[in-house]
N, C-alpha and C positions, 0 to 999 in steps of 0.2 A: 503493500499499500505506500509506501515509501512518498512518492512526490505527490500522489494524488489525492491524500489525505489533508494535505496543507495549504492553507490560503496563504500565498506568498507573494512576493514582491514589495514587502515592505522592512527594514531594518529597523525602525523603532516601533512604539505602540501605534495600532491602527486608529488613526483620527475616527472620531465618533462620526462625523459624517459620511466617511467610507464604510463604517459599519451600517448606519441605516439605510444607506444605497443599497445594501446585500439583502435587509429584511424582506422585501417583496420578493427578489426571486428564490429565497431560502422558502418562504411560504410557500410559493408556487411549486417548486421542486420537489418540497418534502411532501405535499399533498398529491400530487401527480406519480412521484415514487411509490407513494403509499398505494394508492389506485390501482397502478399497474400492478404490483404485487398482489392486490387481492382479487383483481382480475385473473390473474394467471393462476392462482391460487383457487378461484370458483369454478374455472373451467377445468382444471385437474381433478377437482373433487367430483363434479358432475362427471367426467369421463370415468372416473375409477369407480361411480357406483353402477354404470351403465355397463362396464367391465367385469366388475365382479358380482354383482347383484341382478343387475336386468338383463343382462343378456344369457345369462345360464338359467335363472326364471323362465325367459322365455323359451328357452331349449329344453327345459324340462330336465337340468341337470343342476348337480350340486356345488355352487359355487365356491362353498369352502373345501371342494374335496383336494387331493395332494396333486391327482391328475389334472385338474382345471389350472390349479397352480402353474405346474409344468408348461402346459400349452398356453397359458396368457404369456409368462415370463420370455418364454421362446417367441412369441409372436411380437412381442414389445421388443425384443432383441432385433428382430428381421424388421419390423416397421422404422425403428430408430437408424439402421444400417441404411434403409433406404432413403431417410430424409438425409441424412449425412451425404448419400451419394448424388441424390438430385437436387437437394436444397441446404446448400452449404450453411453451417453454424461457425464459421470460423475455425480457429487453431484448435488443436487436439485439448479437449477440454482438460486433461490430466496434465498438460501444461501449464494452466491458469491459476494462478492462486485467488483467494477471496477476492480480492482488489488488484485488477491488473490494467494495463493501457488500453484506452478507451476501444472498442472494435467499429468497422464501418457499418453504418445503418444496414446497407443490404444483408448481411448475415444475421440480423437481429431478429427477424420473422423465424427464419430457422432455427435459432435457438430457443425461440418461444416456443416453438411448436413440438423439439424436441424434449425441452424441458416439461411440456405438459403431458407428453407419451411417457416419459421417465417417471413423473409424480405418480399418474395415474395405475400405470403398470405394475409398479411394485420393485425396480432397484432400490437399493438401500443407498441412497443418497438425499439431500435435502436442495430446496430452492435457492439458498442464499446466494451460489455464485453465479448461476446464470440470471436471476433477476437483477442483482447488482451491476452486471456487465450490461445488461438491457437497458436498465436507466443511465449508466453512467454515456453509453453510446448516446442515446438520445438527447440527453441534456448538454453534451458536448456538440453535438450535432445542431440543437436547436439554438442554444446558446451563441455560438458563434456570429450571430449576428448583432449580438450586444457588445458592448467594450468593456466587458469583463473577461478576466483569462479564462481559458479552457480548464484548466487544473482547479479554479474555483468552482465551475459548474460539477465537475466530477466530484469534487469533496462534498458539495451540498447534495448530489445524487446519491452518494454513498449514504453520507450520514441521515438522510431521509428513508432511504430503504433499511437501513441498520436498526432504525428507531421503528419501522413499521414491521419487520421481521421478530424482533423481541418485545414490541409493546411497548418500550420505554426509550426516551433519550439518553438516559445515563449509559446504554451499552455503547451508542456512538460516541458519547464523551470518553469513555474508557479507553475505547479502541483509537481514537485519534489521539490520545495522551501518549499512544505508545509508538506514534509514528515518528521516526528521527526528525530533528529540527538541525537546521543550521545554526553558525554563529551567529548570524546577523539576524534571526528567526524572532518574529515579535512575541511578547509575553503569552503563554499557553491560553489566558482565557480571551485574548484578542484573537486568536486564531480559532478557539471553539466558538466563540459569537455566532457567528452565521450558520456554520453547522448543527449547532444547537438548535437553532431556529427550525432548521429543516428537520431536523429529527424528531425534535417534538412535533412538529406539525405532521409527520409521518406516523408517530406513534399515536397521536390523537384520533388521525383518522381511522388506523386500522381498528382501535379500539370503538370509535362509533358507529364503525359499520360490521364489525367482526367480533366485538369483544375478544380481542385477540391476545392471549397470553400463555405463558409455559409453565405456569404454578401446577404442582400436583398437590394431591390432600392425601400428605402424609401421619398426619397428626403434629400435634406440638411436641417439640426438641425439649426435653427434662434431662438436664444433664449438667455441665459446667464442671466436671471431674478432671483432673489431671490427665486421667487415663484415656479420657475420650480424645486429646489431643493428639496421644499415640495411636489410637484407633483410627482417627481421621487422617493421620500420614501413612498409615499402614494400606489403608484401603486405596488411597489416593497414588501411593505408589505404585499398586497391583495396576489400578487403572491406566497409570502412565507405562507402565510396562507391557501394557496390552496395546495401547496406543503406540508405542515405540515399535513393537513387533509387526503391527499393521505399516507404520511408516518403512521398516526395512524391506516388508515384503513387496510393498508397491511396486518399484520399478521392475522386480523382477517378474511380476505378474503382467505387469505391462507390457514386458519386453515378450513375454510368452504370448499374449494375445495379439501382439502386432507383428506376430510371424506369420497371421491369417491375412493374405493377401485380399483388402477389400472390405468397404465398411461392412456391407450386407451380411457376409458369412462372418466376420467376426463378432458382431454384435448378436446374430443369431446365435452363435456359439456361446455368447456370454448370457444370453436368455437362457438358453436350455440349462446352463449349469447353474444360474441363481434359481431358475425352475426347480433343478434337483433339490438344492440347498433350502428351498422354501418348502417342499415335501418333507425333507427332514427336520426343519426348525418349526414349521406351520407357519400360517398368513402372518402372525406377529411380528415375525422376523422380516417381513417386507415393509416397502415403503420409507418415507423417511423417518418415520419413527414416533412422530409424537402423539398423536391419538394410541399408536400402538403402545407406548410409553405410561398412558394414562390408563389404557386396559391392563397392562401388566401389572401395574402396582395396584388397581383396583381389585385384582384377581390374584393376588401373589399368595392367599392361602392355598391356592388350588394347584401350585406348582412345587415339587419338590425341589431339595437342591440339586439333583441330576437335572430334572429339566431345566432349571435356571442355567446350569452351567450348558447343556446344549443350547439354548437362545442365545446364550452370550457368544460362544465359539462360532454359530453360525452366523450371527450378525457381523461378527468381525469379518469372516468371510466376504459376507455378502457386501460389506463394504469397501473392501478392498478391489473385489472383482467388478464391482458395478463402476467405479472410479479408474482401474486400470484400464479396463475395456473400451473407456470413453464416453459411457454415458454422460449427460449433461447433468450436474449437479454437485451441490456442496456435502462438505464431511462432519460440519459442525452438528446437525439434527441428528443423524445416524449415530455421531459421538456420545451424544446426551443420552440416547436410549441405551446405549453400551454400558455407559457409568451408572445408568440405572437400575438396569439389571445386574450389573457387578454388585452394587449395594443392596438389592434384595439377596444375592447369593449370600453376600458375608454374614446377612440377617440370619437367613435359613442355615446358614453352618453353624453361628453362633448366636442363639437368640437374644443372649446379653446385650448383644451391639445393636444401637438402636438404629432403626430401618431409615429412618429420617436424616439422621448423621451419616449414616454408610452411603445413602444414596448420594447427598449432597459432595460427598467425599470422592463417589465413584466417577461421578461427572467431573469433579475437579481436575483429575488425576488425567482422565482420558481426553478431555478438551485440550487441558496443556501440552499433551503430548502431540496432539493433532495438528494445535495452531500455533506453538510456540509463543501464546499471548497470557501473561501472567493475570492482567486483571480483567481482561474479557472470561479468562477460566473462572475466575472467581464471583464475578458476575454472572455467569450463567449458572453456576452452580447455587447460588442463592436466588437467582430468577425462578428455578425448578422448585426449589425448597426454601419459600420466603419466609423466613424465621431468623430476626436478628439476632437472637441467641447463638446461633451457628458463625455469626459476624468472624468472631476473635477466633474461634477454633479453625475455620477455612483458613483465616488468614495466616495463621501460625504453620496450619499444615501445609500451603503450599511451599513455604519455603526451603525445606529440603526436598519436596519434590521437584522444584524446579531446579536444584541442583543435579537432578537426575536426567532432565531433558534437555538442559540447557546447550546448545552447541550441535545438538542433533539435527540431521535433515528433515525438511518439510515433507510432508505429504504431497508431495509435486515433482513432477518431471520436466526436467531441465532440456530444452531444446539445445 
């Protein structure tokens, strides 16, 4: 995200008149970014309902069966391959970070179509990467006619979209705070002013239209004991190791799938493999993972430790394969599901461990390994388990885990 998260061009504090000049564009970009995210999500949800409920019901089949899972993932791989072949959606998604340079407008429709198919079809990726790319591309292209630098438009689009994705502008502020700043950069608050307006507008729009949020109902955390810090650090460390394993496996799996010539056979093969994984782990291991996480936590008593371990392993494998085969999507939301499943497994193995604490810690470790961003990982854990009593424990637990993940490669293929 380096240069694209910064409002640059000022060596001292940004004058108030300049900040005021950015309020209008920030509000517009924030609202539009959020509406585009909601529209993409709505189309994907409708398509998901058709593919997994309406179509099998019309055919007189069981949409929850293992064979339907295999069939659907195979078809989704085939269709995505056809989209990549006939309607290009830009560079290999496995080579693009959460925030990357703007793409030309001509590839954005293909990316939107591929993202909708992916979100509805079941590969284990989230919407964050494609929708941020789409919003950046549109904002930079449409904003080029105004006397405001393209980097500013990109920063506003990033902030607005992150605000919509997480349902709060705080996520955008924390992510922007981790972007490197040059020696002549303005004060942090000056750089955050306009992006926070965009993030607030994006978050409010998402809440207004969709009641969007990540929070789980896990029960209140009752603790505050010294041992809880050790438990949190241990669970987070295991989550980080899972994430690191996925990161190191990613380039090898990418290389393996890209030995298959052509997008159609490559993604069809990936769809078959994902379908087999879905047969093994159940449909709860498909899709981006947020509603599935709610279901898993809500019905945790129905899962044995062995069943939770199976779900966990299958979801990690599905995330790696989905991304490495170059389906369009992001890693954070599936990572949140993996962290929650790990927390439930820790609680199932050691009932004395608080499920609320373990879920937050698992999410912290997995997201930290996948993103290499400390603040974002802390925020994500507390957004999913919104209990302020966990804040000091999570902040302490992140410190040793950061030493474990610092300097590791990102889950990204470098061209």
